[in-house]
C-alpha positions as CSV (number, residue, x, y, z in Angstrom):
1,M,0.0,0.0,0.0
2,S,1.4,3.4,-0.9
3,S,0.3,6.9,-1.8
4,G,1.9,10.3,-2.2
5,R,-1.0,12.1,-0.5
6,R,-0.4,12.7,3.2
7,L,-3.2,12.5,5.7
8,A,-3.2,12.7,9.5
9,P,-3.6,9.2,10.8
10,Q,-4.7,10.1,14.3
11,S,-8.4,9.4,13.7
12,V,-7.6,5.9,12.3
13,V,-5.1,5.3,15.1
14,R,-7.8,6.3,17.7
15,A,-10.4,4.1,16.1
16,T,-8.0,1.1,15.8
17,N,-7.0,1.5,19.5
18,Q,-10.6,1.8,20.6
19,L,-11.5,-1.4,18.7
20,G,-8.7,-3.3,20.4
21,Y,-9.7,-2.2,23.9
22,D,-13.4,-2.7,23.2
23,M,-12.8,-6.2,21.8
24,L,-10.5,-7.1,24.8
25,A,-13.2,-5.9,27.2
26,Q,-15.8,-8.0,25.5
27,L,-13.5,-11.1,25.7
28,C,-12.8,-10.5,29.4
29,A,-16.4,-9.5,30.4
30,D,-17.4,-12.9,31.6
31,G,-14.1,-13.7,33.2
32,I,-10.5,-13.8,32.0
33,P,-9.8,-16.9,29.9
34,S,-7.7,-19.4,31.7
35,S,-4.4,-18.6,29.9
36,G,-5.3,-15.1,28.8
37,T,-6.3,-13.5,25.5
38,V,-4.8,-11.2,23.0
39,V,-6.1,-9.1,20.1
40,S,-4.5,-7.3,17.1
41,A,-6.9,-4.5,16.3
42,L,-4.6,-3.4,13.4
43,S,-5.1,-6.8,11.7
44,I,-8.9,-6.6,12.2
45,T,-8.9,-3.0,10.9
46,I,-7.0,-3.8,7.7
47,A,-9.3,-6.8,7.0
48,L,-12.4,-4.7,7.5
49,A,-11.0,-2.0,5.2
50,M,-10.5,-4.7,2.6
51,L,-14.2,-5.6,3.1
52,A,-15.4,-2.0,3.0
53,G,-14.3,-1.8,-0.7
54,G,-17.1,-4.2,-1.5
55,A,-19.9,-2.6,0.5
56,D,-22.8,-0.6,-0.9
57,E,-22.6,3.2,-0.5
58,N,-24.3,3.5,2.8
59,N,-22.5,0.6,4.5
60,C,-19.2,1.7,3.0
61,T,-19.5,5.1,4.6
62,S,-20.7,3.7,7.9
63,L,-17.8,1.1,8.0
64,C,-15.2,3.7,7.0
65,T,-16.5,6.0,9.7
66,K,-16.2,3.3,12.4
67,L,-12.6,2.7,11.1
68,G,-11.7,6.3,11.6
69,L,-12.4,8.2,8.3
70,G,-15.6,8.9,6.5
71,N,-14.7,7.8,3.0
72,L,-12.8,4.9,1.3
73,D,-10.1,6.9,-0.4
74,D,-9.0,8.7,2.8
75,L,-9.2,5.5,4.8
76,T,-7.0,3.4,2.5
77,T,-4.5,6.2,2.0
78,T,-4.2,6.7,5.7
79,L,-3.9,3.0,6.4
80,S,-1.2,2.8,3.7
81,Q,0.8,5.6,5.3
82,L,0.4,4.1,8.8
83,Q,1.6,0.7,7.6
84,D,4.6,2.3,5.8
85,T,5.5,4.2,9.0
86,L,5.3,1.0,11.1
87,I,7.4,-1.0,8.6
88,R,10.0,1.8,8.4
89,A,10.1,1.9,12.2
90,S,11.2,-1.8,12.1
91,D,14.2,-1.1,9.9
92,G,16.5,-0.5,12.8
93,G,16.1,-3.8,14.6
94,P,12.6,-5.2,15.0
95,Q,10.9,-7.2,12.3
96,F,7.4,-6.0,11.3
97,T,5.6,-7.2,8.2
98,I,2.1,-7.1,6.8
99,A,0.5,-9.2,4.1
100,N,-2.9,-9.4,2.6
101,A,-4.6,-11.9,0.3
102,V,-8.0,-12.9,-1.2
103,F,-8.7,-16.5,-2.0
104,A,-11.9,-17.4,-4.0
105,D,-13.4,-20.2,-6.0
106,K,-13.4,-20.1,-9.8
107,D,-17.1,-19.3,-9.9
108,A,-17.0,-16.5,-7.3
109,G,-17.3,-13.8,-9.9
110,I,-15.1,-11.3,-8.2
111,I,-15.8,-7.9,-9.8
112,S,-13.0,-6.3,-11.7
113,T,-13.3,-3.0,-9.8
114,Y,-12.8,-4.8,-6.6
115,I,-9.7,-6.6,-8.0
116,R,-8.3,-3.1,-8.7
117,Y,-9.3,-2.0,-5.2
118,L,-7.2,-4.8,-3.8
119,E,-4.1,-3.3,-5.4
120,R,-4.3,-0.6,-2.6
121,F,-3.4,-3.4,-0.2
122,D,-0.8,-5.2,-2.3
123,A,-3.1,-8.2,-1.9
124,H,-2.3,-11.6,-3.3
125,L,-5.3,-12.9,-5.3
126,D,-5.9,-16.6,-6.0
127,C,-9.2,-17.6,-7.7
128,S,-8.0,-21.0,-8.8
129,F,-10.1,-23.3,-6.6
130,T,-12.9,-25.4,-8.0
131,R,-14.3,-25.3,-4.4
132,L,-12.7,-23.0,-1.9
133,V,-12.9,-25.7,0.9
134,D,-10.5,-27.8,-1.2
135,G,-7.9,-25.0,-0.9
136,T,-7.9,-25.1,3.0
137,D,-4.4,-26.4,3.2
138,Q,-3.1,-24.0,0.7
139,I,-4.7,-21.0,2.4
140,N,-3.5,-22.1,5.8
141,G,0.0,-22.6,4.3
142,W,0.0,-18.9,3.1
143,I,-1.1,-17.7,6.5
144,S,1.6,-19.9,8.2
145,C,4.3,-18.5,5.9
146,Q,3.2,-14.9,6.5
147,T,3.2,-15.4,10.3
148,N,6.6,-17.1,10.7
149,G,4.8,-20.4,11.4
150,L,3.1,-19.1,14.5
151,I,-0.4,-19.6,13.1
152,P,-0.1,-22.8,11.1
153,S,-3.7,-24.0,10.8
154,M,-6.1,-21.2,11.3
155,L,-9.0,-22.2,9.0
156,S,-10.8,-25.5,9.2
157,R,-12.7,-27.2,6.4
158,Q,-15.8,-26.7,8.5
159,I,-15.4,-23.0,8.5
160,L,-14.8,-22.9,4.7
161,A,-17.4,-25.6,3.9
162,Q,-19.9,-23.1,2.3
163,A,-17.5,-20.3,1.6
164,N,-16.9,-18.7,-1.8
165,A,-14.1,-16.3,-0.8
166,V,-12.0,-15.3,2.1
167,L,-10.2,-12.0,2.7
168,V,-7.1,-12.4,4.9
169,N,-4.7,-10.1,6.7
170,A,-1.6,-11.4,8.4
171,L,1.1,-9.5,10.3
172,V,4.1,-10.5,12.3
173,F,6.4,-8.7,14.8
174,K,9.7,-9.9,16.2
175,A,12.1,-8.0,18.4
176,K,14.8,-8.4,21.0
177,W,14.7,-6.7,24.4
178,Q,17.0,-3.6,24.8
179,E,17.8,-5.1,28.2
180,K,17.7,-8.8,27.9
181,F,16.8,-11.2,30.8
182,N,19.5,-13.6,31.9
183,P,18.1,-17.1,31.6
184,K,20.0,-18.1,34.8
185,N,17.8,-15.7,36.7
186,T,14.5,-17.3,35.5
187,V,12.7,-19.2,38.2
188,R,10.9,-22.2,36.7
189,D,8.0,-22.7,39.2
190,F,7.2,-19.2,40.5
191,P,3.8,-18.7,42.2
192,F,1.2,-16.9,40.0
193,H,-2.1,-15.8,41.5
194,T,-5.0,-16.2,39.0
195,S,-8.1,-14.1,38.7
196,D,-10.3,-16.8,40.2
197,C,-8.2,-16.9,43.4
198,R,-6.1,-20.0,42.5
199,T,-2.3,-20.2,42.7
200,T,-0.4,-21.8,39.9
201,T,3.2,-21.6,38.8
202,V,4.9,-19.9,35.8
203,E,8.4,-19.4,34.5
204,M,9.3,-16.0,35.9
205,M,12.1,-14.0,34.3
206,F,13.9,-11.5,36.5
207,L,16.1,-8.4,36.3
208,H,18.0,-7.7,39.6
209,Q,18.9,-4.3,40.8
210,Q,18.4,-2.6,37.5
211,E,16.6,0.5,36.3
212,V,13.2,-0.1,34.7
213,L,10.8,2.5,33.3
214,V,7.9,2.5,35.8
215,S,4.6,4.5,36.0
216,R,2.3,4.3,39.0
217,N,-1.3,5.5,39.6
218,S,-4.2,4.7,41.9
219,D,-5.3,1.8,39.7
220,Y,-2.1,0.0,38.5
221,T,1.6,0.0,38.1
222,A,3.0,-0.1,34.6
223,A,6.4,-1.1,33.3
224,C,7.7,-0.2,29.9
225,L,10.4,-2.5,28.3
226,P,11.9,-1.0,25.1
227,Y,12.9,-3.3,22.3
228,E,16.4,-3.1,20.8
229,S,16.7,-0.6,18.0
230,Y,19.5,1.1,16.0
231,D,17.5,4.2,14.9
232,S,14.8,6.4,16.3
233,S,12.0,3.8,16.3
234,K,10.4,3.3,19.7
235,W,8.8,-0.2,19.9
236,S,8.2,-1.3,23.4
237,F,6.2,-3.8,25.6
238,I,4.1,-2.2,28.3
239,A,2.7,-4.4,31.1
240,C,0.1,-3.0,33.6
241,L,-0.2,-4.8,37.0
242,P,-3.5,-4.0,38.8
243,N,-3.1,-2.7,42.4
244,E,-3.9,-5.4,44.9
245,D,-7.4,-4.1,45.5
246,K,-8.1,-4.0,41.7
247,S,-8.7,-6.6,38.9
248,V,-7.8,-6.6,35.2
249,N,-11.5,-5.6,34.4
250,D,-11.3,-2.8,36.9
251,I,-8.3,-1.2,35.2
252,L,-9.2,-1.8,31.5
253,P,-11.4,1.4,31.3
254,S,-8.7,3.5,32.8
255,I,-6.1,2.2,30.3
256,R,-8.6,2.6,27.4
257,R,-9.1,6.3,28.4
258,Q,-5.4,6.9,28.5
259,C,-4.8,4.6,25.5
260,I,-1.1,4.2,26.3
261,P,0.1,4.6,29.9
262,R,2.4,7.7,30.3
263,N,4.7,9.3,32.8
264,F,7.3,6.6,33.0
265,H,10.3,7.2,35.1
266,R,13.5,5.3,35.4
267,T,13.3,3.5,38.7
268,K,15.9,1.3,40.2
269,L,14.3,-1.9,41.4
270,M,15.5,-4.6,43.8
271,R,14.0,-7.1,41.3
272,F,11.6,-6.9,38.3
273,G,9.7,-10.1,37.4
274,L,7.8,-10.8,34.2
275,P,6.4,-14.2,33.2
276,K,7.8,-16.1,30.2
277,F,4.8,-17.2,28.1
278,N,3.5,-18.6,24.9
279,L,-0.1,-17.5,24.3
280,R,-2.2,-18.5,21.4
281,T,-5.9,-17.6,20.9
282,Q,-8.5,-17.8,18.2
283,E,-12.0,-16.3,18.2
284,S,-14.9,-16.0,15.9
285,I,-15.6,-12.3,16.2
286,A,-18.4,-11.5,13.6
287,S,-21.1,-11.2,16.3
288,R,-18.8,-9.2,18.5
289,L,-18.1,-6.7,15.7
290,R,-21.8,-6.3,15.1
291,E,-22.4,-5.7,18.8
292,L,-19.7,-2.9,18.6
293,G,-21.5,-1.3,15.7
294,Y,-19.5,-2.4,12.7
295,P,-21.9,-2.8,9.8
296,I,-20.9,-6.1,8.4
297,S,-24.4,-7.6,7.9
298,G,-26.1,-7.5,4.5
299,T,-24.5,-8.2,1.2
300,F,-21.3,-6.8,-0.4
301,P,-22.2,-6.4,-4.0
302,G,-18.9,-4.6,-4.8
303,I,-17.0,-7.9,-4.3
304,A,-19.4,-10.3,-6.1
305,A,-23.1,-10.7,-6.5
306,G,-24.8,-11.8,-3.3
307,F,-21.7,-12.0,-1.1
308,M,-22.2,-11.8,2.6
309,V,-20.1,-12.3,5.7
310,E,-20.4,-15.7,7.2
311,H,-17.5,-15.7,9.7
312,V,-14.7,-13.4,10.9
313,I,-12.0,-15.4,12.4
314,H,-9.2,-13.7,14.4
315,S,-6.1,-15.7,15.5
316,V,-3.1,-14.3,17.5
317,A,0.0,-15.9,18.9
318,I,2.7,-14.3,21.1
319,V,5.9,-15.8,22.5
320,L,7.7,-13.9,25.1
321,D,11.0,-15.1,26.6
322,E,14.4,-13.8,27.9
323,N,15.5,-12.6,24.4
324,G,12.5,-10.7,23.3
325,T,9.1,-11.1,21.7
326,E,7.6,-12.7,18.6
327,A,4.0,-12.1,17.8
328,A,1.7,-12.8,14.9
329,A,-1.9,-12.1,14.0
330,A,-4.3,-13.1,11.2
331,T,-7.8,-12.0,10.5
332,A,-10.0,-13.9,7.9
333,V,-13.3,-12.6,6.6
334,V,-15.1,-15.6,5.2
335,L,-17.7,-14.7,2.5
336,T,-20.5,-16.9,1.2
337,R,-23.1,-16.2,-1.4
338,S,-26.5,-15.4,0.2
339,R,-29.0,-18.2,-0.3
340,Q,-32.7,-17.4,-0.6
341,K,-34.5,-18.4,2.6
342,P,-37.1,-21.2,2.0
343,L,-40.7,-20.2,2.1
344,P,-42.2,-20.9,5.6
345,S,-44.9,-23.5,6.2
346,V,-47.9,-23.3,8.5
347,V,-49.6,-26.7,9.1
348,F,-52.2,-27.1,11.9
349,D,-51.2,-30.6,12.8
350,R,-51.8,-30.4,16.5
351,P,-54.6,-29.1,18.7
352,F,-55.5,-25.4,18.0
353,V,-57.9,-22.7,18.9
354,F,-60.3,-21.3,16.3
355,L,-62.7,-18.3,16.1
356,I,-65.4,-17.2,13.8
357,V,-65.6,-13.4,13.9
358,E,-67.3,-10.5,12.2
359,Q,-64.4,-8.1,11.9
360,S,-66.2,-4.8,11.3
361,T,-67.9,-5.2,14.7
362,N,-65.2,-7.4,16.4
363,V,-67.9,-9.8,17.4
364,V,-66.6,-13.3,18.1
365,V,-69.6,-15.5,17.1
366,F,-67.9,-18.9,17.7
367,T,-64.8,-19.9,19.7
368,G,-63.5,-23.4,20.0
369,V,-60.6,-25.9,20.2
370,Y,-60.0,-28.6,17.7
371,S,-58.0,-31.5,19.1
372,A,-58.7,-34.7,17.1
373,P,-61.4,-36.3,14.9
């Protein structure tokens, strides 16, 4: 994605960040999943922007507005510039890549104007499948390749069974800590207190008697760990620990309002501990997006006649250890051709009530129940 026109990306950044926090709050609303959960709002945003190019005029405007800008040209231009900025910010050390693709069956009838629209996303297009479901392994292989193997088998044959096309975004991030953890200091079975008042054990990495960027407020303590960089890029990992009288759900609204915790100060700590973890999650999020007001119902005639969203699958993997972090996300918008609903039937094949009425006077002349001959 590239464009010479410069637009301020703040509105798209705000909308993307809001989507991430709103989705995270939804996923945690009924209790934090046992091993945790993670969302890549940027991946979802790019996938929805690909979808927006096939919406009718009203839905396109509504979807673009939810994504941060009121029209398609401004949205795609701004997303392109934002992606270019993020990729350039990874030149000095971290790895950050984004890839997009559309897979469809031979008879999908993808409209030529939509194919041109996909050029804005540098999207790979493959319409070679007799049935899309038969390309499940190939599609998963593409996703796996674009996510460094962290997401190897995202889509099942069941998910693609009725599908005619799937829009896919994949992104990957990999970076080393600026201040690495010494594996010799990692404690293998360190107590970890879960949200449901249990105690389990984790591998806890430690820094001893070192300065760490710390920010404190009445809700939580935050630590900022910069990633190694050889230029002016500022990738970092921020962890927010609720105060002992607070829970994760208590502090999420505060973090959402602030967006990114601020006011970090270098603080020398006796010890700083962070769990080593490998977290993988996958969610079907179409209904959640609709609840959040994203207009993804109805048909998308700008892609192909009768296309509608059947599933939106979001998969994320993150590996955090003594050397750094590797994370990947993929979002798949699964499209199927709308099928005409069968005509309903009404058959009085069990006991029923009946009336004989004169409707101009509303007089019920007979009332009865029919049960059996």
